[in-house]
Backbone bond lengths (Angstrom), bond angles and torsions (degrees), N, CA, C in turn:
res aa  C-N    CA-C-N  psi(-1)  N-CA   C-N-CA  omega(-1)  CA-C   N-CA-C  phi
1 X - - - 1.427 - - 1.555 108.26 -
2 X 1.324 115.76 134.57 1.463 119.06 -173.95 1.511 109.45 -67.33
3 X 1.350 120.92 152.92 1.457 122.55 178.73 1.550 106.17 -83.80
4 X 1.249 115.80 170.32 1.386 121.41 173.92 1.500 111.30 -77.11
5 X 1.265 117.50 114.88 1.606 118.24 -172.39 1.526 108.36 -85.84
6 X 1.372 117.15 145.82 1.301 129.03 -179.32 1.539 109.69 -62.85
7 X 1.402 120.28 -35.13 1.386 125.27 177.28 1.523 117.70 -84.97
8 X 1.336 116.98 22.92 1.351 124.95 -179.86 1.585 109.12 -67.42
9 X 1.320 118.82 103.13 1.524 122.02 179.09 1.438 110.88 -65.34
10 X 1.285 125.72 -19.38 1.492 129.13 -173.01 1.513 110.35 -89.53
11 X 1.315 120.81 -17.69 1.433 118.94 -172.54 1.482 115.88 -59.14
12 X 1.313 113.52 121.14 1.452 123.83 -179.87 1.540 118.90 73.33
13 X 1.405 112.20 7.11 1.431 116.76 179.23 1.484 116.07 -83.84
14 X 1.333 119.91 161.43 1.463 125.20 -173.26 1.542 106.41 -68.32
15 X 1.401 112.70 133.29 1.438 118.40 -177.65 1.584 109.24 -126.84
16 X 1.342 113.08 162.64 1.485 119.72 177.08 1.522 105.73 -142.18
17 X 1.385 109.72 162.26 1.465 111.85 174.19 1.527 106.23 -157.35
18 X 1.385 114.78 149.19 1.359 122.71 -169.34 1.656 105.88 -82.65
19 X 1.305 120.58 143.68 1.346 128.17 173.36 1.503 116.68 79.47
20 X 1.312 115.73 20.71 1.486 119.90 174.90 1.482 111.33 71.00
21 X 1.401 114.69 -173.43 1.498 118.11 -175.39 1.594 105.12 -104.97
22 X 1.236 112.52 163.09 1.396 122.64 170.46 1.522 106.05 -107.09
23 X 1.295 119.40 115.58 1.532 123.79 179.33 1.565 103.45 54.46
24 X 1.294 118.59 -121.70 1.476 121.63 -172.35 1.526 108.43 -109.70
25 X 1.407 117.31 31.12 1.473 119.86 178.00 1.476 113.54 -91.41
26 X 1.396 116.66 57.80 1.392 118.94 -171.93 1.500 109.20 -83.96
27 X 1.387 110.92 149.10 1.443 120.65 -169.31 1.535 119.60 -51.07
28 X 1.280 116.61 -27.14 1.440 123.51 -177.17 1.571 109.61 -68.51
29 X 1.298 122.15 -22.98 1.481 125.95 178.17 1.490 108.59 -60.13
30 X 1.327 120.06 -22.77 1.577 119.63 -177.16 1.583 110.35 -75.52
31 X 1.334 116.51 -17.04 1.450 118.50 176.99 1.511 117.54 -120.81
32 X 1.336 119.06 17.33 1.445 128.74 -175.10 1.502 116.08 -75.93
33 X 1.357 117.10 -11.99 1.485 122.88 -179.28 1.599 111.23 92.12
34 X 1.335 119.46 -8.68 1.412 121.28 178.16 1.510 109.85 -92.34
35 X 1.356 116.21 120.41 1.505 121.37 -171.92 1.434 109.78 -100.82
36 X 1.348 125.98 13.26 1.290 128.12 175.33 1.582 110.55 -65.64
37 X 1.240 120.58 124.92 1.473 122.26 -175.71 1.528 120.27 -91.87
38 X 1.311 111.74 6.72 1.412 115.53 -178.33 1.628 109.15 -90.16
39 X 1.349 120.43 132.65 1.339 119.33 171.91 1.553 111.37 -90.52
40 X 1.349 114.88 110.37 1.408 118.86 -178.18 1.504 108.57 -116.08
41 X 1.360 120.64 108.56 1.358 125.54 -176.04 1.592 105.46 -65.93
42 X 1.364 111.31 124.61 1.446 119.08 174.85 1.486 114.66 76.19
43 X 1.387 116.10 0.26 1.479 117.56 177.81 1.520 113.20 -119.54
44 X 1.290 115.07 125.98 1.450 117.78 -166.50 1.554 112.92 -72.01
45 X 1.386 121.04 -1.86 1.437 117.05 177.81 1.498 114.13 -68.00
46 X 1.213 124.05 -31.56 1.494 128.08 -179.54 1.426 112.07 -89.71
47 X 1.381 111.66 151.19 1.498 115.72 -176.53 1.593 110.44 -137.95
48 X 1.270 115.25 41.00 1.527 119.23 -176.59 1.507 105.04 -92.36
49 X 1.270 115.83 159.08 1.522 120.12 169.86 1.501 104.74 -108.09
50 X 1.273 122.16 160.73 1.506 128.40 176.26 1.414 111.53 -160.25
51 X 1.396 114.10 136.50 1.451 118.54 177.80 1.556 109.02 -106.19
52 X 1.295 114.47 168.01 1.407 118.24 174.74 1.544 107.28 -67.09
53 X 1.311 119.77 160.21 1.527 125.16 179.47 1.532 106.69 -54.68
54 X 1.242 113.70 125.18 1.421 118.20 179.70 1.590 111.28 -161.99
55 X 1.372 119.06 155.58 1.431 118.06 172.61 1.448 106.00 -86.06
56 X 1.382 119.68 148.67 1.387 127.29 167.54 1.498 113.16 60.14
57 X 1.442 118.77 48.14 1.411 124.11 178.38 1.543 110.56 -63.71
58 X 1.312 117.09 151.70 1.511 118.85 173.43 1.500 110.32 -142.40
59 X 1.309 112.97 157.17 1.513 123.73 176.28 1.534 106.03 -137.31
60 X 1.369 111.93 148.28 1.467 115.21 -178.71 1.626 109.27 -149.77
61 X 1.271 118.25 152.96 1.358 121.34 171.98 1.541 113.24 -129.21
62 X 1.322 113.82 136.95 1.538 121.10 172.14 1.458 116.53 -79.42
63 X 1.250 122.28 99.48 1.460 126.09 -176.00 1.520 110.42 -70.10
64 X 1.342 118.79 -10.88 1.431 123.98 175.48 1.530 113.00 65.48
65 X 1.323 118.41 17.99 1.482 123.65 -178.96 1.578 105.33 -173.05
66 X 1.334 109.34 161.10 1.471 111.77 -177.87 1.563 103.73 -92.25
67 X 1.334 116.13 130.66 1.390 119.26 -176.32 1.545 108.81 -143.16
68 X 1.407 116.22 151.64 1.445 118.77 171.90 1.501 110.06 -85.85
69 X 1.256 118.19 122.90 1.480 123.23 -170.74 1.589 102.98 -108.15
70 X 1.308 114.52 114.95 1.432 120.80 176.95 1.458 120.21 -104.12
71 X 1.410 118.51 -9.55 1.394 124.10 179.31 1.587 107.56 -150.05
72 X 1.294 111.28 140.63 1.459 121.21 172.88 1.571 109.63 -133.26
73 X 1.222 116.89 124.98 1.385 122.26 179.00 1.483 110.81 -100.72
74 X 1.226 122.64 128.17 1.495 130.02 174.03 1.517 110.21 -124.79
75 X 1.369 119.18 118.21 1.335 120.36 -173.72 1.555 104.38 -114.04
76 X 1.319 115.98 134.53 1.524 120.72 -177.18 1.643 104.59 -75.69
77 X 1.289 107.75 156.84 1.492 117.83 177.13 1.556 111.84 -60.83
78 X 1.253 116.24 146.30 1.489 124.22 178.51 1.509 113.68 -50.12
79 X 1.354 118.04 164.11 1.491 122.32 -176.23 1.540 114.02 -75.18
80 X 1.307 117.65 -6.30 1.526 118.88 178.91 1.523 114.30 -57.21
81 X 1.372 114.87 -27.24 1.406 115.63 -175.08 1.486 115.86 -88.19
82 X 1.334 117.16 -4.80 1.480 118.48 178.77 1.470 112.50 74.40
83 X 1.318 114.11 21.93 1.533 121.16 -177.61 1.547 107.79 -132.85
84 X 1.322 116.21 67.47 1.523 119.83 -177.56 1.480 112.32 -69.96
85 X 1.352 125.67 -12.16 1.406 124.99 -175.31 1.536 108.45 -102.53
């Protein structure tokens, strides 16, 4: 799993996601600096985002400036959910 890079333009920026949140899986957890992939409802150790069941979900971040983006890292949720794919 990649480390949290110092040049992460998204860190702490305003985020949005389609379909609302599932429990405490709010969109801002994707840019909070916590790289733990376990979704733990009500437990601060995990930092995954999660939407309600929906077709075509989306997530976005406002970088607050125009930037050339050359890499995007997407890390799947941890294995505790039984959904490794």
